[in-house]
BALOBA-1460 file (C-alpha; in Angstrom, 3 decimals):
// residues 347
<rec num="1" residu="m" x="-102.826" y="-61.258" z="52.644"/>
<rec num="2" residu="k" x="-102.256" y="-61.317" z="49.055"/>
<rec num="3" residu="t" x="-98.591" y="-61.667" z="48.395"/>
<rec num="4" residu="n" x="-96.179" y="-63.941" z="46.339"/>
<rec num="5" residu="r" x="-93.128" y="-63.583" z="48.518"/>
<rec num="6" residu="i" x="-93.471" y="-67.210" z="49.587"/>
<rec num="7" residu="s" x="-91.728" y="-69.499" z="47.065"/>
<rec num="8" residu="g" x="-93.620" y="-72.261" z="45.344"/>
<rec num="9" residu="f" x="-91.631" y="-74.935" z="47.285"/>
<rec num="10" residu="q" x="-92.359" y="-73.454" z="50.680"/>
<rec num="11" residu="w" x="-96.006" y="-73.059" z="49.662"/>
<rec num="12" residu="a" x="-96.615" y="-76.592" z="48.681"/>
<rec num="13" residu="l" x="-94.449" y="-77.889" z="51.676"/>
<rec num="14" residu="t" x="-96.344" y="-75.757" z="54.247"/>
<rec num="15" residu="i" x="-99.731" y="-77.193" z="53.068"/>
<rec num="16" residu="f" x="-98.426" y="-80.563" z="53.088"/>
<rec num="17" residu="v" x="-96.814" y="-80.342" z="56.540"/>
<rec num="18" residu="f" x="-99.838" y="-78.500" z="58.169"/>
<rec num="19" residu="f" x="-102.292" y="-81.252" z="56.766"/>
<rec num="20" residu="v" x="-100.060" y="-84.253" z="57.956"/>
<rec num="21" residu="v" x="-99.550" y="-82.689" z="61.335"/>
<rec num="22" residu="t" x="-103.141" y="-81.829" z="61.770"/>
<rec num="23" residu="m" x="-104.272" y="-85.407" z="60.848"/>
<rec num="24" residu="a" x="-101.510" y="-87.074" z="63.126"/>
<rec num="25" residu="l" x="-102.398" y="-84.923" z="66.001"/>
<rec num="26" residu="s" x="-106.105" y="-85.478" z="65.742"/>
<rec num="27" residu="i" x="-105.589" y="-89.197" z="66.008"/>
<rec num="28" residu="i" x="-103.289" y="-88.751" z="68.955"/>
<rec num="29" residu="l" x="-105.577" y="-86.253" z="70.850"/>
<rec num="30" residu="r" x="-108.554" y="-88.273" z="70.257"/>
<rec num="31" residu="d" x="-107.212" y="-90.879" z="72.836"/>
<rec num="32" residu="f" x="-107.020" y="-88.045" z="75.485"/>
<rec num="33" residu="q" x="-110.723" y="-87.189" z="75.242"/>
<rec num="34" residu="s" x="-111.765" y="-89.343" z="78.146"/>
<rec num="35" residu="a" x="-108.921" y="-88.168" z="80.290"/>
<rec num="36" residu="i" x="-109.744" y="-84.589" z="80.243"/>
<rec num="37" residu="g" x="-113.318" y="-85.355" z="81.575"/>
<rec num="38" residu="i" x="-115.225" y="-83.284" z="79.044"/>
<rec num="39" residu="k" x="-117.817" y="-84.739" z="76.795"/>
<rec num="40" residu="r" x="-117.232" y="-84.494" z="72.983"/>
<rec num="41" residu="f" x="-120.223" y="-82.406" z="72.253"/>
<rec num="42" residu="v" x="-119.059" y="-79.777" z="74.727"/>
<rec num="43" residu="f" x="-115.489" y="-79.667" z="73.607"/>
<rec num="44" residu="d" x="-113.861" y="-82.012" z="71.293"/>
<rec num="45" residu="i" x="-110.196" y="-81.916" z="71.884"/>
<rec num="46" residu="k" x="-109.069" y="-82.886" z="68.420"/>
<rec num="47" residu="n" x="-109.926" y="-79.325" z="67.555"/>
<rec num="48" residu="l" x="-106.692" y="-78.330" z="69.006"/>
<rec num="49" residu="a" x="-104.857" y="-80.182" z="66.154"/>
<rec num="50" residu="p" x="-105.152" y="-77.323" z="63.390"/>
<rec num="51" residu="a" x="-104.020" y="-74.599" z="65.790"/>
<rec num="52" residu="i" x="-100.964" y="-76.657" z="66.974"/>
<rec num="53" residu="a" x="-100.154" y="-77.484" z="63.279"/>
<rec num="54" residu="a" x="-100.362" y="-73.759" z="62.398"/>
<rec num="55" residu="v" x="-97.783" y="-72.940" z="65.313"/>
<rec num="56" residu="i" x="-95.554" y="-75.564" z="64.133"/>
<rec num="57" residu="c" x="-95.398" y="-74.345" z="60.665"/>
<rec num="58" residu="i" x="-95.047" y="-70.669" z="61.624"/>
<rec num="59" residu="a" x="-92.112" y="-71.805" z="63.743"/>
<rec num="60" residu="a" x="-90.480" y="-74.059" z="61.221"/>
<rec num="61" residu="f" x="-90.837" y="-72.014" z="57.927"/>
<rec num="62" residu="k" x="-89.564" y="-68.391" z="57.086"/>
<rec num="63" residu="n" x="-91.529" y="-65.353" z="56.085"/>
<rec num="64" residu="k" x="-93.258" y="-65.016" z="59.540"/>
<rec num="65" residu="s" x="-94.969" y="-61.807" z="58.602"/>
<rec num="66" residu="v" x="-96.603" y="-63.352" z="55.449"/>
<rec num="67" residu="q" x="-97.690" y="-66.394" z="57.387"/>
<rec num="68" residu="l" x="-99.429" y="-64.294" z="60.040"/>
<rec num="69" residu="a" x="-101.044" y="-61.957" z="57.600"/>
<rec num="70" residu="g" x="-104.383" y="-63.710" z="57.930"/>
<rec num="71" residu="l" x="-104.317" y="-63.133" z="61.823"/>
<rec num="72" residu="k" x="-105.442" y="-59.375" z="62.270"/>
<rec num="73" residu="f" x="-107.794" y="-58.173" z="65.097"/>
<rec num="74" residu="s" x="-108.919" y="-54.677" z="63.759"/>
<rec num="75" residu="v" x="-112.556" y="-54.306" z="62.870"/>
<rec num="76" residu="d" x="-114.391" y="-52.176" z="60.213"/>
<rec num="77" residu="v" x="-117.724" y="-51.905" z="58.389"/>
<rec num="78" residu="k" x="-116.858" y="-54.826" z="56.238"/>
<rec num="79" residu="v" x="-116.002" y="-57.099" z="58.956"/>
<rec num="80" residu="v" x="-119.087" y="-56.258" z="60.906"/>
<rec num="81" residu="e" x="-121.061" y="-56.846" z="57.919"/>
<rec num="82" residu="r" x="-119.642" y="-60.301" z="57.418"/>
<rec num="83" residu="m" x="-120.069" y="-61.105" z="61.088"/>
<rec num="84" residu="l" x="-123.790" y="-60.357" z="60.755"/>
<rec num="85" residu="l" x="-123.865" y="-62.612" z="57.671"/>
<rec num="86" residu="a" x="-122.021" y="-65.416" z="59.818"/>
<rec num="87" residu="l" x="-125.119" y="-65.179" z="62.165"/>
<rec num="88" residu="i" x="-127.920" y="-64.941" z="59.473"/>
<rec num="89" residu="l" x="-126.572" y="-67.827" z="57.193"/>
<rec num="90" residu="p" x="-126.787" y="-70.597" z="60.038"/>
<rec num="91" residu="l" x="-130.276" y="-69.374" z="60.751"/>
<rec num="92" residu="i" x="-131.297" y="-69.683" z="57.183"/>
<rec num="93" residu="i" x="-129.821" y="-73.198" z="57.012"/>
<rec num="94" residu="f" x="-131.574" y="-74.341" z="59.971"/>
<rec num="95" residu="i" x="-135.008" y="-72.853" z="58.991"/>
<rec num="96" residu="i" x="-134.522" y="-74.737" z="55.901"/>
<rec num="97" residu="g" x="-133.722" y="-77.878" z="57.803"/>
<rec num="98" residu="m" x="-136.849" y="-77.427" z="60.006"/>
<rec num="99" residu="f" x="-138.935" y="-77.093" z="57.074"/>
<rec num="100" residu="s" x="-137.681" y="-80.230" z="55.517"/>
<rec num="101" residu="f" x="-138.146" y="-82.096" z="58.632"/>
<rec num="102" residu="n" x="-141.847" y="-80.988" z="58.943"/>
<rec num="103" residu="a" x="-142.458" y="-81.533" z="55.299"/>
<rec num="104" residu="f" x="-140.944" y="-84.984" z="54.708"/>
<rec num="105" residu="a" x="-140.399" y="-86.531" z="58.164"/>
<rec num="106" residu="n" x="-143.546" y="-85.139" z="59.947"/>
<rec num="107" residu="s" x="-141.262" y="-84.577" z="62.953"/>
<rec num="108" residu="f" x="-138.613" y="-82.312" z="64.381"/>
<rec num="109" residu="i" x="-135.961" y="-83.335" z="66.780"/>
<rec num="110" residu="l" x="-135.159" y="-80.925" z="69.545"/>
<rec num="111" residu="l" x="-133.128" y="-81.513" z="72.444"/>
<rec num="112" residu="q" x="-134.196" y="-79.633" z="75.486"/>
<rec num="113" residu="a" x="-131.680" y="-77.956" z="77.829"/>
<rec num="114" residu="s" x="-132.970" y="-80.107" z="80.759"/>
<rec num="115" residu="d" x="-132.016" y="-83.178" z="78.969"/>
<rec num="116" residu="l" x="-128.358" y="-82.152" z="78.945"/>
<rec num="117" residu="s" x="-125.889" y="-82.894" z="81.735"/>
<rec num="118" residu="v" x="-124.209" y="-79.361" z="81.320"/>
<rec num="119" residu="s" x="-125.505" y="-75.973" z="81.110"/>
<rec num="120" residu="v" x="-126.130" y="-74.141" z="77.700"/>
<rec num="121" residu="f" x="-123.766" y="-71.614" z="78.657"/>
<rec num="122" residu="t" x="-120.950" y="-74.327" z="79.152"/>
<rec num="123" residu="i" x="-121.791" y="-75.720" z="75.716"/>
<rec num="124" residu="l" x="-121.707" y="-72.216" z="74.053"/>
<rec num="125" residu="i" x="-118.161" y="-71.514" z="75.558"/>
<rec num="126" residu="g" x="-116.911" y="-74.927" z="74.515"/>
<rec num="127" residu="h" x="-118.147" y="-74.460" z="70.938"/>
<rec num="128" residu="i" x="-116.606" y="-70.951" z="70.702"/>
<rec num="129" residu="f" x="-113.034" y="-72.370" z="71.827"/>
<rec num="130" residu="m" x="-113.435" y="-75.320" z="69.380"/>
<rec num="131" residu="a" x="-114.364" y="-72.891" z="66.471"/>
<rec num="132" residu="l" x="-111.446" y="-70.625" z="67.578"/>
<rec num="133" residu="f" x="-108.833" y="-73.388" z="67.442"/>
<rec num="134" residu="a" x="-109.927" y="-74.859" z="64.141"/>
<rec num="135" residu="e" x="-110.428" y="-71.759" z="62.323"/>
<rec num="136" residu="f" x="-107.309" y="-70.361" z="63.513"/>
<rec num="137" residu="g" x="-105.513" y="-73.173" z="61.755"/>
<rec num="138" residu="f" x="-107.654" y="-73.779" z="58.731"/>
<rec num="139" residu="r" x="-108.819" y="-70.129" z="57.854"/>
<rec num="140" residu="s" x="-106.493" y="-67.574" z="59.411"/>
<rec num="141" residu="y" x="-103.411" y="-69.705" z="58.707"/>
<rec num="142" residu="i" x="-103.595" y="-72.136" z="55.868"/>
<rec num="143" residu="q" x="-106.140" y="-70.415" z="53.703"/>
<rec num="144" residu="n" x="-104.050" y="-67.374" z="53.880"/>
<rec num="145" residu="i" x="-101.008" y="-69.492" z="52.704"/>
<rec num="146" residu="v" x="-103.093" y="-71.024" z="49.793"/>
<rec num="147" residu="e" x="-104.259" y="-67.597" z="48.527"/>
<rec num="148" residu="t" x="-100.903" y="-66.439" z="48.094"/>
<rec num="149" residu="k" x="-100.747" y="-68.611" z="44.978"/>
<rec num="150" residu="v" x="-104.440" y="-69.092" z="43.873"/>
<rec num="151" residu="n" x="-107.509" y="-66.902" z="44.032"/>
<rec num="152" residu="t" x="-110.005" y="-67.195" z="46.763"/>
<rec num="153" residu="f" x="-112.373" y="-69.450" z="45.131"/>
<rec num="154" residu="f" x="-109.930" y="-72.212" z="44.343"/>
<rec num="155" residu="a" x="-108.167" y="-71.724" z="47.832"/>
<rec num="156" residu="s" x="-111.645" y="-72.427" z="49.403"/>
<rec num="157" residu="i" x="-111.964" y="-75.585" z="47.480"/>
<rec num="158" residu="i" x="-108.477" y="-76.766" z="48.453"/>
<rec num="159" residu="v" x="-108.974" y="-75.801" z="52.289"/>
<rec num="160" residu="g" x="-112.537" y="-77.255" z="52.113"/>
<rec num="161" residu="l" x="-111.286" y="-80.572" z="50.793"/>
<rec num="162" residu="m" x="-108.760" y="-80.611" z="53.537"/>
<rec num="163" residu="y" x="-111.259" y="-79.821" z="56.155"/>
<rec num="164" residu="s" x="-113.760" y="-82.318" z="54.937"/>
<rec num="165" residu="v" x="-111.175" y="-85.180" z="55.154"/>
<rec num="166" residu="w" x="-109.884" y="-83.864" z="58.658"/>
<rec num="167" residu="t" x="-113.670" y="-84.078" z="59.997"/>
<rec num="168" residu="a" x="-114.677" y="-87.209" z="57.962"/>
<rec num="169" residu="n" x="-116.999" y="-89.445" z="59.839"/>
<rec num="170" residu="t" x="-117.204" y="-93.157" z="58.698"/>
<rec num="171" residu="t" x="-118.789" y="-94.508" z="61.820"/>
<rec num="172" residu="y" x="-122.203" y="-94.806" z="60.558"/>
<rec num="173" residu="g" x="-121.645" y="-96.085" z="56.963"/>
<rec num="174" residu="t" x="-120.892" y="-94.916" z="53.524"/>
<rec num="175" residu="e" x="-124.069" y="-92.962" z="52.928"/>
<rec num="176" residu="y" x="-123.841" y="-90.974" z="56.272"/>
<rec num="177" residu="a" x="-119.977" y="-90.315" z="55.391"/>
<rec num="178" residu="a" x="-120.841" y="-89.014" z="52.091"/>
<rec num="179" residu="y" x="-123.490" y="-86.613" z="53.287"/>
<rec num="180" residu="h" x="-121.282" y="-85.666" z="56.099"/>
<rec num="181" residu="f" x="-118.445" y="-84.933" z="53.720"/>
<rec num="182" residu="l" x="-120.776" y="-82.644" z="51.489"/>
<rec num="183" residu="y" x="-121.842" y="-80.874" z="54.581"/>
<rec num="184" residu="t" x="-118.329" y="-80.042" z="55.847"/>
<rec num="185" residu="f" x="-117.168" y="-79.023" z="52.398"/>
<rec num="186" residu="m" x="-120.074" y="-76.672" z="51.793"/>
<rec num="187" residu="f" x="-119.559" y="-75.355" z="55.355"/>
<rec num="188" residu="s" x="-115.858" y="-74.649" z="54.583"/>
<rec num="189" residu="m" x="-116.883" y="-72.865" z="51.107"/>
<rec num="190" residu="i" x="-119.205" y="-70.601" z="52.969"/>
<rec num="191" residu="v" x="-116.482" y="-69.623" z="55.424"/>
<rec num="192" residu="g" x="-114.111" y="-69.180" z="52.706"/>
<rec num="193" residu="e" x="-116.418" y="-66.642" z="51.002"/>
<rec num="194" residu="l" x="-117.354" y="-64.850" z="54.112"/>
<rec num="195" residu="i" x="-113.653" y="-64.047" z="54.883"/>
<rec num="196" residu="r" x="-112.746" y="-62.994" z="51.317"/>
<rec num="197" residu="a" x="-111.214" y="-59.620" z="50.906"/>
<rec num="198" residu="t" x="-111.293" y="-58.940" z="54.579"/>
<rec num="199" residu="r" x="-107.518" y="-58.063" z="54.671"/>
<rec num="200" residu="g" x="-106.481" y="-60.700" z="57.129"/>
<rec num="201" residu="r" x="-109.364" y="-60.032" z="59.693"/>
<rec num="202" residu="t" x="-110.645" y="-63.501" z="59.367"/>
<rec num="203" residu="l" x="-110.988" y="-65.023" z="62.827"/>
<rec num="204" residu="y" x="-114.036" y="-63.152" z="64.111"/>
<rec num="205" residu="i" x="-116.111" y="-64.113" z="61.171"/>
<rec num="206" residu="a" x="-114.957" y="-67.779" z="60.755"/>
<rec num="207" residu="v" x="-115.388" y="-68.408" z="64.559"/>
<rec num="208" residu="i" x="-118.935" y="-66.816" z="64.715"/>
<rec num="209" residu="f" x="-120.157" y="-68.952" z="61.669"/>
<rec num="210" residu="h" x="-118.527" y="-72.171" z="62.911"/>
<rec num="211" residu="a" x="-119.637" y="-71.813" z="66.494"/>
<rec num="212" residu="a" x="-123.284" y="-70.940" z="65.400"/>
<rec num="213" residu="m" x="-123.522" y="-73.985" z="63.136"/>
<rec num="214" residu="t" x="-122.218" y="-76.495" z="65.722"/>
<rec num="215" residu="f" x="-123.960" y="-75.045" z="68.821"/>
<rec num="216" residu="a" x="-127.381" y="-75.235" z="67.029"/>
<rec num="217" residu="q" x="-126.670" y="-78.879" z="66.023"/>
<rec num="218" residu="v" x="-126.471" y="-79.829" z="69.485"/>
<rec num="219" residu="f" x="-129.934" y="-78.790" z="70.211"/>
<rec num="220" residu="l" x="-131.445" y="-79.492" z="66.639"/>
<rec num="221" residu="f" x="-131.510" y="-82.721" z="64.772"/>
<rec num="222" residu="s" x="-129.696" y="-85.997" z="65.750"/>
<rec num="223" residu="e" x="-126.978" y="-86.426" z="63.245"/>
<rec num="224" residu="e" x="-124.367" y="-86.933" z="65.837"/>
<rec num="225" residu="l" x="-126.287" y="-90.212" z="66.815"/>
<rec num="226" residu="g" x="-126.035" y="-91.574" z="63.303"/>
<rec num="227" residu="d" x="-129.412" y="-90.587" z="62.008"/>
<rec num="228" residu="i" x="-129.025" y="-90.555" z="58.112"/>
<rec num="229" residu="f" x="-131.913" y="-88.347" z="57.494"/>
<rec num="230" residu="s" x="-130.869" y="-85.627" z="59.779"/>
<rec num="231" residu="m" x="-127.302" y="-85.655" z="58.255"/>
<rec num="232" residu="k" x="-128.878" y="-85.447" z="54.591"/>
<rec num="233" residu="v" x="-131.029" y="-82.722" z="55.751"/>
<rec num="234" residu="i" x="-128.221" y="-80.643" z="57.189"/>
<rec num="235" residu="a" x="-126.066" y="-81.441" z="54.234"/>
<rec num="236" residu="l" x="-128.426" y="-80.353" z="51.678"/>
<rec num="237" residu="s" x="-129.668" y="-77.270" z="53.381"/>
<rec num="238" residu="t" x="-126.054" y="-76.104" z="53.810"/>
<rec num="239" residu="t" x="-125.422" y="-76.847" z="50.054"/>
<rec num="240" residu="i" x="-128.447" y="-74.840" z="48.905"/>
<rec num="241" residu="v" x="-127.285" y="-71.947" z="50.977"/>
<rec num="242" residu="a" x="-123.684" y="-72.195" z="49.864"/>
<rec num="243" residu="v" x="-124.567" y="-72.234" z="46.247"/>
<rec num="244" residu="v" x="-127.175" y="-69.335" z="46.459"/>
<rec num="245" residu="f" x="-124.773" y="-67.285" z="48.516"/>
<rec num="246" residu="y" x="-121.982" y="-67.889" z="46.003"/>
<rec num="247" residu="l" x="-124.089" y="-66.939" z="43.145"/>
<rec num="248" residu="l" x="-125.443" y="-63.788" z="44.706"/>
<rec num="249" residu="s" x="-121.899" y="-62.703" z="45.703"/>
<rec num="250" residu="l" x="-120.599" y="-63.403" z="42.213"/>
<rec num="251" residu="i" x="-123.436" y="-61.374" z="40.675"/>
<rec num="252" residu="i" x="-122.982" y="-58.567" z="43.097"/>
<rec num="253" residu="h" x="-119.318" y="-58.226" z="42.638"/>
<rec num="254" residu="f" x="-119.581" y="-58.589" z="38.902"/>
<rec num="255" residu="i" x="-121.909" y="-55.602" z="38.896"/>
<rec num="256" residu="f" x="-119.672" y="-53.618" z="41.016"/>
<rec num="257" residu="y" x="-116.697" y="-54.678" z="39.046"/>
<rec num="258" residu="r" x="-118.283" y="-53.366" z="35.765"/>
<rec num="259" residu="t" x="-119.793" y="-50.127" z="37.206"/>
<rec num="260" residu="t" x="-117.022" y="-48.927" z="39.490"/>
<rec num="261" residu="n" x="-114.118" y="-49.599" z="37.118"/>
<rec num="262" residu="q" x="-112.178" y="-51.790" z="39.643"/>
<rec num="263" residu="s" x="-112.426" y="-48.983" z="42.380"/>
<rec num="264" residu="l" x="-114.537" y="-51.422" z="44.907"/>
<rec num="265" residu="e" x="-112.397" y="-52.210" z="47.711"/>
<rec num="266" residu="e" x="-113.418" y="-55.937" z="47.429"/>
<rec num="267" residu="v" x="-111.929" y="-56.415" z="43.845"/>
<rec num="268" residu="e" x="-108.545" y="-57.709" z="44.827"/>
<rec num="269" residu="p" x="-105.664" y="-58.979" z="42.628"/>
<rec num="270" residu="n" x="-106.719" y="-62.643" z="43.390"/>
<rec num="271" residu="n" x="-110.357" y="-62.260" z="42.966"/>
<rec num="272" residu="y" x="-111.985" y="-64.538" z="40.365"/>
<rec num="273" residu="l" x="-113.383" y="-61.372" z="38.611"/>
<rec num="274" residu="d" x="-110.117" y="-59.663" z="38.393"/>
<rec num="275" residu="h" x="-108.073" y="-60.034" z="35.217"/>
<rec num="276" residu="m" x="-111.012" y="-60.785" z="33.089"/>
<rec num="277" residu="d" x="-109.939" y="-58.400" z="30.357"/>
<rec num="278" residu="d" x="-106.277" y="-59.349" z="30.477"/>
<rec num="279" residu="d" x="-106.375" y="-60.988" z="27.091"/>
<rec num="280" residu="e" x="-108.106" y="-57.897" z="25.460"/>
<rec num="281" residu="d" x="-105.526" y="-55.718" z="27.212"/>
<rec num="282" residu="v" x="-102.731" y="-57.758" z="25.937"/>
<rec num="283" residu="a" x="-104.138" y="-57.874" z="22.337"/>
<rec num="284" residu="s" x="-104.789" y="-54.181" z="22.482"/>
<rec num="285" residu="e" x="-101.208" y="-53.439" z="23.616"/>
<rec num="286" residu="s" x="-99.951" y="-55.729" z="20.874"/>
<rec num="287" residu="e" x="-101.975" y="-53.956" z="18.300"/>
<rec num="288" residu="t" x="-100.839" y="-50.563" z="19.610"/>
<rec num="289" residu="s" x="-97.210" y="-51.854" z="19.609"/>
<rec num="290" residu="t" x="-97.655" y="-53.133" z="16.018"/>
<rec num="291" residu="t" x="-99.006" y="-49.977" z="14.847"/>
<rec num="292" residu="h" x="-96.386" y="-47.932" z="16.576"/>
<rec num="293" residu="d" x="-93.652" y="-50.235" z="15.028"/>
<rec num="294" residu="d" x="-95.378" y="-49.865" z="11.548"/>
<rec num="295" residu="k" x="-95.370" y="-46.165" z="11.821"/>
<rec num="296" residu="k" x="-91.803" y="-46.087" z="12.918"/>
<rec num="297" residu="d" x="-90.944" y="-48.346" z="9.969"/>
<rec num="298" residu="n" x="-92.993" y="-46.222" z="7.585"/>
<rec num="299" residu="g" x="-91.143" y="-43.125" z="8.944"/>
<rec num="300" residu="i" x="-87.802" y="-44.588" z="8.391"/>
<rec num="301" residu="k" x="-88.775" y="-45.541" z="4.808"/>
<rec num="302" residu="e" x="-90.055" y="-41.971" z="4.203"/>
<rec num="303" residu="n" x="-86.753" y="-40.612" z="5.632"/>
<rec num="304" residu="e" x="-84.811" y="-43.030" z="3.468"/>
<rec num="305" residu="e" x="-86.841" y="-42.070" z="0.321"/>
<rec num="306" residu="t" x="-86.547" y="-38.258" z="1.126"/>
<rec num="307" residu="h" x="-82.723" y="-38.695" z="1.734"/>
<rec num="308" residu="s" x="-82.565" y="-40.696" z="-1.521"/>
<rec num="309" residu="t" x="-84.504" y="-38.010" z="-3.369"/>
<rec num="310" residu="d" x="-82.432" y="-35.301" z="-1.895"/>
<rec num="311" residu="s" x="-79.205" y="-37.082" z="-2.954"/>
<rec num="312" residu="t" x="-80.424" y="-37.546" z="-6.450"/>
<rec num="313" residu="a" x="-81.446" y="-33.866" z="-6.711"/>
<rec num="314" residu="s" x="-78.119" y="-32.779" z="-5.344"/>
<rec num="315" residu="a" x="-76.206" y="-35.055" z="-7.721"/>
<rec num="316" residu="k" x="-78.240" y="-33.703" z="-10.652"/>
<rec num="317" residu="d" x="-77.449" y="-30.050" z="-9.498"/>
<rec num="318" residu="k" x="-73.829" y="-30.880" z="-9.522"/>
<rec num="319" residu="l" x="-74.104" y="-32.376" z="-12.906"/>
<rec num="320" residu="e" x="-75.851" y="-29.269" z="-14.202"/>
<rec num="321" residu="e" x="-73.285" y="-26.994" z="-12.508"/>
<rec num="322" residu="s" x="-70.586" y="-28.895" z="-14.003"/>
<rec num="323" residu="a" x="-72.082" y="-28.850" z="-17.502"/>
<rec num="324" residu="s" x="-72.525" y="-25.095" z="-17.185"/>
<rec num="325" residu="y" x="-69.018" y="-24.594" z="-16.107"/>
<rec num="326" residu="e" x="-67.722" y="-26.658" z="-19.167"/>
<rec num="327" residu="d" x="-69.818" y="-24.538" z="-21.588"/>
<rec num="328" residu="d" x="-68.645" y="-21.289" z="-19.906"/>
<rec num="329" residu="r" x="-65.071" y="-22.555" z="-20.526"/>
<rec num="330" residu="h" x="-65.769" y="-23.635" z="-24.162"/>
<rec num="331" residu="s" x="-67.335" y="-20.347" z="-24.968"/>
<rec num="332" residu="s" x="-64.539" y="-18.334" z="-23.500"/>
<rec num="333" residu="a" x="-61.934" y="-20.290" z="-25.350"/>
<rec num="334" residu="v" x="-63.857" y="-19.921" z="-28.761"/>
<rec num="335" residu="d" x="-64.134" y="-16.016" z="-28.063"/>
<rec num="336" residu="s" x="-60.454" y="-15.899" z="-27.330"/>
<rec num="337" residu="a" x="-59.402" y="-17.521" z="-30.715"/>
<rec num="338" residu="k" x="-61.865" y="-15.312" z="-32.702"/>
<rec num="339" residu="d" x="-60.194" y="-12.192" z="-31.050"/>
<rec num="340" residu="k" x="-56.777" y="-13.518" z="-32.163"/>
<rec num="341" residu="i" x="-57.841" y="-14.104" z="-35.568"/>
<rec num="342" residu="n" x="-59.460" y="-10.658" z="-36.086"/>
<rec num="343" residu="e" x="-56.187" y="-9.043" z="-34.739"/>
<rec num="344" residu="t" x="-54.129" y="-10.956" z="-37.329"/>
<rec num="345" residu="k" x="-56.288" y="-9.978" z="-40.243"/>
<rec num="346" residu="n" x="-56.133" y="-6.176" z="-39.143"/>
<rec num="347" residu="k" x="-52.431" y="-6.326" z="-39.254"/>
């Protein structure tokens, strides 16, 4: 899932094409909602748009294996752990929401199953399929693409903004739209953190969290009817859980990062905790290289000095030998002259 084989141009173009096709298809598909005869709260047909956009991008662009790297179906302990979190976090969000209603509104909106025109099981199946199509496009595909160039945190922000724009609801005014945008953005950030470091096994986790959140909202609150207070409660509850979840995740991974010497499986190349000591390492390598170069230069200088000293000593020895040789020749000539004078006198 973490690879840089996709070029920067293809990376940017893929994100752009995916977003434009998703938005365009959502507008087109919305007109067919009444034609299929299924109520929107059971299955919103526009959720097909991200999946279709992902298929179009996969067909249009190269590096198919890289594009599909976020769609793996194996299961391990980490995936099971995240799946449980994907069920627990919505529960915490709605507990906070219920407490807020009881504390500030003195009421709690609860839709009974008998008030619905379809069965609870039908609603559950519909929300699972909606989550499947939406999360295949946004999490298993486009987040995987975005993460090839940036770390998971910033990838979640980019995908979160795209997801919030796609799900924007301006029907009930500016305040409602603002809280809805906050809710969907934090919703997306939680999913992004849940699927982090799962090595492409993202779909199970994202679908469980998405379906749990949307399914519960059918029975709890009335934000779908334009109730601003309900939307505000859901948005702020989700924001609180998202912030706490991210802080706890950051603290836990920081502790593991420091205590396991990067041997923890979750510390990956594009993790925001990775490369924290890069500057120090570079500086250390630079110092080591400088020290090595200095030693090398000093060694060269020492060799040059030694060579110079040896050359001087050698020249001096040669001069001494030459002087000794001249002295020997001079002494030999003097002795020879003396011998000739003595022989002449004797005659």
